[in-house]
C-alpha positions as a Markdown table, in Angstrom:
| # | Residue | x | y | z |
|---|---|---|---|---|
| 1 | Met | -12.6 | -6.6 | 20.8 |
| 2 | Pro | -12.0 | -5.7 | 17.2 |
| 3 | Ser | -8.4 | -5.9 | 16.0 |
| 4 | Pro | -6.7 | -2.6 | 15.4 |
| 5 | Asn | -6.5 | -1.3 | 11.8 |
| 6 | Pro | -2.9 | -1.3 | 10.6 |
| 7 | Gln | -3.5 | 2.1 | 9.0 |
| 8 | Asp | -4.1 | 3.6 | 12.5 |
| 9 | Gln | -0.4 | 3.8 | 13.1 |
| 10 | Tyr | 2.8 | 4.2 | 11.2 |
| 11 | Ala | 6.1 | 3.2 | 12.7 |
| 12 | Gly | 4.3 | 3.1 | 16.1 |
| 13 | Ile | 3.0 | 6.6 | 15.7 |
| 14 | Pro | -0.7 | 7.3 | 15.6 |
| 15 | Arg | -1.5 | 8.1 | 11.9 |
| 16 | Lys | -3.6 | 11.2 | 12.9 |
| 17 | Leu | -0.3 | 12.8 | 14.1 |
| 18 | Ile | 1.4 | 12.5 | 10.7 |
| 19 | Asp | 0.3 | 15.2 | 8.2 |
| 20 | Trp | 1.5 | 13.2 | 5.2 |
| 21 | Phe | -1.0 | 12.9 | 2.4 |
| 22 | Pro | -1.5 | 14.0 | -1.2 |
| 23 | Thr | -2.6 | 17.4 | -2.3 |
| 24 | Ile | -4.1 | 18.3 | -5.7 |
| 25 | Asp | -3.0 | 21.4 | -7.6 |
| 26 | Gly | -6.3 | 22.8 | -8.8 |
| 27 | Lys | -4.6 | 24.7 | -11.6 |
| 28 | Leu | -3.1 | 21.5 | -13.0 |
| 29 | Cys | -6.1 | 19.2 | -12.4 |
| 30 | His | -8.4 | 19.0 | -15.3 |
| 31 | Pro | -11.0 | 16.3 | -14.4 |
| 32 | Ser | -13.2 | 17.1 | -17.5 |
| 33 | Asn | -10.2 | 16.3 | -19.7 |
| 34 | Cys | -9.3 | 13.0 | -18.2 |
| 35 | Gln | -10.9 | 9.8 | -16.9 |
| 36 | Gln | -10.1 | 10.7 | -13.2 |
| 37 | Glu | -7.7 | 7.7 | -13.1 |
| 38 | Cys | -6.5 | 8.9 | -9.7 |
| 39 | Ile | -9.8 | 7.9 | -8.0 |
| 40 | Pro | -9.7 | 4.2 | -8.8 |
| 41 | Ala | -5.9 | 4.1 | -8.6 |
| 42 | Cys | -5.9 | 4.8 | -4.9 |
| 43 | Pro | -6.4 | 1.5 | -3.0 |
| 44 | Arg | -7.4 | 3.4 | 0.2 |
| 45 | Asn | -10.2 | 5.4 | -1.4 |
| 46 | Ile | -8.7 | 8.8 | -0.6 |
| 47 | Phe | -10.0 | 10.8 | -3.6 |
| 48 | Glu | -13.6 | 11.6 | -4.6 |
| 49 | His | -15.5 | 14.0 | -6.8 |
| 50 | Ala | -16.5 | 17.4 | -5.3 |
| 51 | Glu | -19.9 | 18.9 | -6.2 |
| 52 | Asp | -18.2 | 21.1 | -8.9 |
| 53 | Gly | -16.7 | 18.0 | -10.6 |
| 54 | Ser | -13.2 | 18.5 | -9.4 |
| 55 | Val | -11.2 | 15.8 | -7.7 |
| 56 | Ile | -10.5 | 16.3 | -3.9 |
| 57 | Val | -8.5 | 14.5 | -1.2 |
| 58 | Ala | -11.5 | 13.5 | 0.9 |
| 59 | Arg | -9.9 | 11.2 | 3.4 |
| 60 | Pro | -6.2 | 12.3 | 3.8 |
| 61 | Tyr | -5.4 | 10.3 | 6.9 |
| 62 | Glu | -6.4 | 7.1 | 5.3 |
| 63 | Cys | -3.5 | 7.5 | 2.9 |
| 64 | Thr | -0.7 | 5.0 | 3.4 |
| 65 | Val | 2.3 | 7.0 | 4.6 |
| 66 | Gly | 5.0 | 7.0 | 1.9 |
| 67 | Asp | 2.9 | 5.6 | -0.9 |
| 68 | Ile | 3.0 | 7.9 | -3.8 |
| 69 | Ser | 1.7 | 5.5 | -6.5 |
| 70 | Cys | -1.6 | 7.2 | -7.1 |
| 71 | Gly | 0.3 | 10.3 | -8.2 |
| 72 | Phe | 1.5 | 8.4 | -11.3 |
| 73 | Ala | -2.1 | 7.9 | -12.4 |
| 74 | Cys | -2.7 | 11.6 | -13.0 |
| 75 | Pro | -2.0 | 12.5 | -16.6 |
| 76 | Phe | -1.6 | 16.2 | -15.7 |
| 77 | Asp | 0.9 | 15.7 | -12.8 |
| 78 | Ala | -1.5 | 17.5 | -10.4 |
| 79 | Ile | -1.0 | 15.2 | -7.4 |
| 80 | Phe | 1.8 | 16.1 | -5.0 |
| 81 | Phe | 3.2 | 14.6 | -1.9 |
| 82 | Pro | 5.5 | 15.9 | 0.9 |
| 83 | Ser | 9.1 | 15.2 | 0.3 |
| 84 | Arg | 11.1 | 12.5 | 2.1 |
| 85 | Ser | 12.8 | 15.2 | 4.2 |
| 86 | Ala | 9.4 | 16.7 | 5.1 |
| 87 | Leu | 8.2 | 13.2 | 6.1 |
| 88 | Lys | 11.2 | 12.7 | 8.3 |
| 89 | Ala | 10.5 | 16.0 | 10.0 |
| 90 | Met | 6.9 | 15.1 | 10.5 |
| 91 | Leu | 7.8 | 11.8 | 12.1 |
| 92 | Ala | 10.3 | 13.5 | 14.4 |
| 93 | Arg | 7.7 | 16.0 | 15.6 |
| 94 | Ala | 5.1 | 13.2 | 16.0 |
| 95 | Arg | 7.5 | 11.1 | 18.1 |
| 96 | Glu | 8.1 | 14.1 | 20.4 |
| 97 | Lys | 4.4 | 14.4 | 20.9 |
| 98 | Ile | 3.9 | 10.8 | 22.0 |
| 99 | Gln | 7.0 | 10.6 | 24.3 |
């Protein structure tokens, strides 16, 4: 039996129940004017290029909950994350679902 992936849960909560992940503001993102530093900056391979050349969040639930480090790689500050208070609310709702 394969060992469970530690990314499958966060604080004992199934990761798929936690809607915490980055979003990209398309008005601020200018992939043709940067080196798309966000793509290699993400250790979980969350981002990828869309057909139109823009950068998208392709695998949101692979993102490590609470890790905002890739946002610092964007020279245009186009990557956003839910706030700490929003994360706390998400976790509370998710806990209610699994109890």
